[in-house]
Backbone as numpy.savetxt, mean C-alpha at the origin, in Angstrom:
# Nx Ny Nz CAx CAy CAz Cx Cy Cz
-17.29 13.10 5.68 -17.82 14.91 6.39 -16.78 15.45 5.29
-15.81 14.77 4.83 -14.54 15.62 3.69 -15.50 15.07 2.73
-16.14 14.19 1.88 -16.87 14.36 0.78 -18.21 15.36 0.97
-18.64 15.14 2.22 -19.67 16.69 1.36 -18.78 17.66 1.78
-17.99 17.92 2.73 -17.30 19.41 2.60 -17.03 20.10 0.77
-16.23 19.07 0.37 -16.09 18.91 -1.05 -16.87 19.22 -1.81
-18.21 18.76 -1.97 -19.14 18.70 -2.38 -19.50 19.93 -2.38
-19.38 20.43 -1.16 -20.56 21.80 -1.31 -19.42 22.89 -2.12
-18.01 22.60 -2.08 -16.70 23.74 -2.68 -16.98 23.54 -4.11
-16.74 22.15 -4.49 -16.31 21.79 -5.95 -17.98 21.20 -7.02
-17.78 21.59 -8.10 -18.64 20.99 -8.48 -19.04 19.75 -9.39
-19.27 19.17 -8.93 -19.93 16.92 -9.75 -18.51 16.42 -8.60
-18.28 16.41 -7.67 -18.01 15.83 -6.49 -18.89 15.50 -6.02
-18.79 14.02 -5.61 -20.00 13.02 -4.89 -18.96 12.40 -4.04
-18.12 11.39 -4.57 -17.37 11.08 -3.18 -15.75 11.22 -3.50
-14.69 11.27 -2.65 -13.43 11.78 -1.92 -12.61 10.90 -3.96
-13.40 9.88 -4.51 -12.42 9.48 -5.78 -12.68 10.77 -6.67
-13.38 11.79 -6.49 -13.83 12.60 -7.25 -12.92 14.12 -7.37
-12.37 14.43 -5.90 -11.52 15.65 -5.75 -9.79 14.71 -5.74
-9.37 15.79 -7.22 -7.59 15.91 -7.21 -6.68 15.81 -6.08
-5.79 15.50 -5.85 -5.01 15.99 -4.76 -4.42 17.61 -4.56
-4.54 17.78 -6.33 -4.40 19.55 -6.05 -5.30 20.44 -5.40
-6.86 20.53 -5.59 -7.66 20.70 -4.92 -7.55 20.34 -3.52
-7.69 19.37 -2.93 -7.41 18.55 -1.68 -6.39 19.46 -1.08
-5.15 19.22 -2.02 -4.31 20.37 -1.19 -4.75 21.90 -1.06
-5.36 22.76 -1.85 -6.07 23.81 -2.19 -6.64 23.66 -0.54
-8.00 23.00 -0.27 -8.73 23.60 0.67 -8.41 22.64 1.95
-7.60 21.65 2.08 -7.71 21.11 3.31 -7.47 21.60 4.47
-6.53 22.43 4.19 -6.38 23.11 5.45 -7.50 23.68 6.34
-8.94 23.52 6.16 -10.45 23.83 6.51 -10.87 22.44 7.54
-10.11 21.53 7.38 -10.46 19.99 7.44 -9.98 19.73 8.99
-10.24 19.34 9.96 -9.52 18.68 11.10 -8.87 17.65 11.19
-7.36 18.08 11.56 -5.94 17.54 10.62 -6.30 15.20 10.95
-7.14 14.97 11.36 -7.55 13.04 10.93 -7.66 13.32 10.12
-9.00 14.27 9.65 -9.66 13.85 8.53 -8.75 14.36 7.46
-8.11 14.86 7.84 -7.05 15.72 6.67 -6.18 14.18 6.35
-5.80 13.93 7.04 -4.55 12.79 6.48 -5.18 11.46 6.20
-6.82 11.08 6.71 -7.34 10.29 6.10 -7.45 10.40 4.28
-7.98 11.64 3.93 -8.53 11.86 3.30 -7.24 11.80 2.12
-6.58 12.74 2.20 -4.82 12.36 2.02 -4.58 10.59 1.32
-4.91 9.87 2.27 -4.77 8.75 2.14 -5.58 8.28 0.72
-6.80 8.17 0.58 -7.98 7.98 0.16 -7.34 8.32 -1.36
-7.22 9.61 -1.10 -7.39 10.49 -2.59 -6.01 10.16 -3.08
-4.71 9.68 -2.30 -3.37 9.25 -3.08 -3.16 8.28 -3.46
-4.11 6.71 -2.33 -4.71 5.84 -3.09 -5.04 5.44 -4.31
-5.74 6.55 -4.43 -6.73 5.72 -5.59 -5.94 6.29 -7.03
-4.85 7.29 -6.47 -3.98 7.87 -7.54 -3.15 6.59 -8.10
-2.53 5.77 -6.68 -1.41 4.94 -6.65 -2.09 3.47 -7.51
-3.28 3.27 -7.28 -3.70 1.94 -8.13 -3.86 2.59 -8.98
-4.59 2.97 -9.66 -5.28 3.45 -11.43 -3.66 3.64 -12.01
-2.16 3.75 -11.04 -1.11 4.34 -11.74 -0.83 2.64 -12.23
-1.10 1.55 -10.58 -0.64 0.20 -10.73 -0.78 -0.60 -11.97
-1.95 0.12 -11.83 -2.86 -1.17 -12.90 -1.96 -0.99 -14.45
-1.75 0.54 -14.49 -1.01 1.46 -16.20 1.06 0.61 -16.14
0.91 0.47 -14.50 2.64 -0.17 -14.57 2.77 -1.04 -15.12
1.60 -2.63 -14.13 1.57 -3.46 -14.92 1.43 -4.11 -15.96
-0.05 -3.33 -16.88 0.05 -3.07 -18.28 1.44 -3.23 -19.21
2.01 -2.13 -18.40 3.47 -2.27 -19.01 4.85 -2.57 -18.74
3.89 -3.66 -17.19 5.25 -4.79 -16.74 6.64 -4.23 -16.62
6.00 -3.13 -15.36 6.49 -2.38 -14.88 6.82 -2.35 -13.41
7.83 -4.06 -13.21 7.49 -4.18 -12.04 7.87 -2.67 -11.14
9.33 -2.49 -11.21 9.74 -1.40 -10.40 9.17 -0.73 -10.07
8.23 0.37 -11.30 7.40 1.16 -10.29 6.21 0.15 -9.90
5.73 -0.47 -9.82 4.86 -1.23 -9.29 4.92 -1.18 -7.77
6.21 -1.79 -7.61 6.99 -1.89 -6.30 7.37 -0.96 -5.58
7.56 0.49 -6.04 7.76 1.43 -5.97 5.92 2.36 -5.26
5.01 1.98 -6.13 4.02 2.34 -5.52 3.66 1.75 -4.25
3.85 0.31 -4.33 3.46 -0.51 -2.97 4.60 -0.22 -1.90
5.67 0.29 -1.78 6.12 1.09 -0.50 5.12 2.73 -0.58
5.02 3.26 -0.98 4.40 4.32 -1.51 2.93 4.24 -0.52
1.79 3.10 -1.20 0.98 2.86 -0.50 0.93 2.09 0.94
2.29 1.44 1.47 2.35 1.41 2.76 2.70 2.49 3.48
3.04 3.42 3.60 3.87 4.88 4.18 2.66 5.39 4.12
1.62 5.68 3.34 0.23 6.10 3.26 -0.45 5.16 4.29
-0.60 4.08 4.45 -1.41 3.55 5.21 -1.10 3.79 6.57
0.36 3.75 7.02 1.53 3.71 7.62 0.89 5.30 9.05
1.39 6.28 7.94 0.89 7.39 7.83 -0.74 8.32 8.22
-1.10 8.44 7.07 -2.22 8.69 6.83 -3.57 8.22 7.56
-3.20 6.61 7.09 -4.68 6.17 7.26 -4.86 5.70 8.94
-2.99 5.27 9.22 -2.37 4.98 10.98 -3.35 3.99 11.39
-3.13 2.96 10.27 -3.79 1.40 10.52 -2.35 0.59 10.54
-1.15 0.96 10.12 -0.36 -0.22 10.58 -0.24 -0.64 12.02
1.11 -1.21 12.18 1.87 -0.73 13.45 3.21 -1.41 13.18
3.85 -2.00 14.67 5.55 -1.98 14.35 5.71 -2.61 13.98
5.25 -4.31 14.14 5.59 -5.61 13.33 5.46 -5.60 11.69
4.26 -4.98 11.42 4.01 -4.87 9.44 5.41 -3.67 9.77
5.43 -2.45 9.58 6.21 -1.17 9.37 8.13 -1.73 9.30
8.17 -3.37 10.08 9.56 -3.63 10.60 9.61 -4.67 9.19
8.63 -5.50 9.29 8.11 -6.61 7.80 8.30 -5.84 5.97
7.91 -4.65 6.35 8.15 -4.05 4.90 9.12 -3.60 4.78
9.83 -2.72 6.09 11.17 -2.35 5.26 12.16 -3.16 5.35
12.33 -4.21 6.33 13.58 -4.99 6.41 12.83 -6.18 4.55
11.82 -6.66 4.10 11.50 -7.31 2.91 11.84 -6.22 2.14
11.73 -4.79 1.67 12.46 -4.50 1.37 13.47 -4.41 0.90
14.53 -4.58 1.97 16.24 -4.66 1.17 16.38 -5.56 1.03
15.96 -6.89 0.61 15.89 -8.04 0.32 16.45 -7.93 -1.17
17.24 -8.58 -1.69 17.78 -8.14 -3.22 16.54 -8.96 -4.01
16.06 -9.09 -5.00 14.92 -9.51 -5.68 13.73 -8.90 -5.45
13.36 -7.80 -4.33 12.08 -7.78 -4.27 11.66 -5.90 -5.12
11.22 -6.17 -4.81 10.29 -5.26 -5.93 9.62 -3.73 -5.10
8.93 -4.19 -4.42 7.96 -3.64 -3.20 7.13 -4.50 -2.03
6.53 -3.78 -1.04 5.76 -4.41 -0.15 4.95 -3.42 0.69
3.87 -4.35 1.52 2.78 -3.46 1.82 2.83 -4.15 2.84
1.41 -3.21 3.73 0.75 -4.34 4.84 -0.67 -4.50 4.04
-1.34 -5.70 3.98 -2.21 -6.24 3.51 -3.24 -6.67 4.20
-4.88 -6.99 4.16 -5.77 -6.87 5.00 -6.19 -5.99 6.28
-6.33 -6.27 7.29 -7.71 -5.33 8.13 -5.80 -4.60 8.86
-5.22 -4.46 9.32 -4.25 -3.24 9.83 -3.84 -3.89 11.15
-3.47 -2.85 11.80 -3.07 -3.50 12.82 -2.75 -4.84 13.53
-1.60 -5.07 12.75 -1.24 -6.37 12.79 -1.80 -7.00 11.30
-1.27 -8.18 10.87 -1.73 -9.38 10.20 -0.22 -9.66 8.98
-0.53 -9.34 7.89 0.23 -9.61 6.88 0.81 -8.62 6.29
1.85 -8.58 5.39 2.50 -8.16 4.58 2.59 -8.64 2.67
2.15 -7.88 1.91 2.56 -8.73 0.83 3.39 -8.10 0.10
4.64 -8.97 -0.43 5.90 -8.34 -1.44 6.12 -8.92 -2.43
6.33 -8.59 -3.60 6.72 -8.32 -4.66 7.95 -9.09 -5.12
8.30 -10.62 -5.26 9.83 -10.89 -5.57 9.75 -11.59 -6.76
10.77 -11.42 -7.01 11.73 -12.14 -8.20 11.59 -13.65 -8.35
10.78 -14.21 -8.88 10.81 -15.77 -9.10 12.07 -16.32 -8.68
13.26 -16.24 -9.22 14.15 -16.63 -8.32 14.81 -16.27 -7.20
14.20 -15.64 -6.66 14.59 -14.61 -5.76 14.29 -15.68 -3.90
13.54 -16.24 -4.55 11.82 -16.31 -3.81 12.46 -16.61 -2.15
13.11 -18.28 -2.60 13.99 -18.90 -1.57 14.97 -17.36 -0.63
15.75 -17.03 -1.47 16.64 -16.36 -0.42 15.93 -15.48 0.48
14.82 -14.78 -0.41 14.09 -13.86 0.57 13.41 -14.71 1.44
13.03 -15.95 1.40 12.14 -16.00 2.39 13.25 -16.10 4.07
14.23 -16.79 2.79 15.10 -17.33 4.05 16.02 -16.04 4.90
16.36 -14.95 4.16 16.74 -13.97 4.88 16.22 -12.80 5.31
14.68 -13.03 5.18 13.66 -12.20 5.83 12.96 -12.90 7.23
12.70 -13.75 7.43 12.41 -14.80 8.37 14.31 -14.33 9.44
15.07 -14.63 8.80 15.79 -14.59 10.00 15.90 -13.17 10.32
16.11 -12.12 9.94 16.09 -10.39 9.85 15.35 -9.98 10.52
13.70 -10.82 10.52 12.74 -10.12 11.22 12.65 -11.18 12.23
13.14 -12.12 12.42 13.01 -12.94 14.31 14.92 -11.58 15.00
15.16 -11.57 14.53 16.41 -10.53 15.04 15.59 -9.58 15.05
15.39 -8.74 14.83 14.58 -7.36 14.76 13.49 -7.22 16.02
12.77 -8.30 15.81 11.26 -8.55 16.72 11.32 -9.67 17.74
12.29 -10.67 17.45 11.88 -11.85 18.75 10.95 -12.53 18.40
10.85 -11.97 16.99 9.48 -13.16 16.75 9.84 -13.58 15.45
8.91 -15.17 14.88 8.91 -16.06 14.03 7.47 -14.94 13.30
8.25 -15.20 12.52 6.86 -15.00 10.75 6.98 -16.32 10.83
5.83 -16.30 9.42 5.49 -17.03 8.48 5.26 -16.21 7.09
5.98 -17.57 6.13 5.79 -16.98 4.83 5.08 -17.71 4.15
4.12 -17.08 3.01 3.28 -18.06 2.28 3.89 -17.74 0.90
4.46 -19.02 0.36 4.68 -17.77 -1.03 2.92 -18.08 -2.17
2.88 -17.46 -2.68 1.54 -17.30 -3.46 2.18 -17.23 -4.95
1.53 -17.17 -5.85 1.94 -16.63 -7.59 -0.03 -16.31 -8.13
-0.01 -15.16 -8.56 -1.18 -14.61 -9.42 -1.76 -15.32 -10.15
-3.10 -15.68 -9.72 -3.62 -16.53 -10.74 -3.98 -15.95 -12.40
-5.11 -16.38 -13.56 -5.12 -16.03 -14.57 -6.72 -14.76 -14.41
-7.18 -14.79 -12.80 -8.16 -13.59 -12.57 -9.80 -14.17 -12.94
-10.85 -13.78 -12.73 -11.65 -13.96 -12.64 -12.14 -14.23 -13.66
-13.06 -15.45 -13.94 -13.53 -16.47 -14.87 -14.49 -17.25 -14.37
-15.94 -18.09 -15.30 -16.15 -19.16 -14.38 -15.99 -20.56 -15.15
-15.87 -20.86 -13.85 -15.37 -22.35 -13.75 -16.14 -23.02 -13.74
-16.07 -24.47 -14.74 -17.30 -24.98 -14.49 -17.43 -25.92 -13.80
């Protein structure tokens, strides 16, 4: 609906990725509120992904972490796919020393968060977050420590 709306108004728009935040802000009031929220998430998330790639190229983990937190807030507020447990997990995780950022991941409405943590702080992060999360929610969490791989390649 929104992509069609903007395509009628702006030349070259085929998908929401073609709409700038500035153009969205100028015209979004003509859309229903829930559609505005979903569009805002898609448009700002596209911009965050591009900036996140640039931050990683520059090895700017601080900025990458900020973008993770912004992404979670957008998923929570505009796309409305988070839940209280995920919000608590992200909030508590980002308060632990050595954490650059965190956000929900997967399908939403429960599930998992992903957190970028300094490697030398992982054990402290795990212990601190598990204790704080159980205290805050009465639920036990599980933490899986992962590292990034080399990316896509052909395996022989």
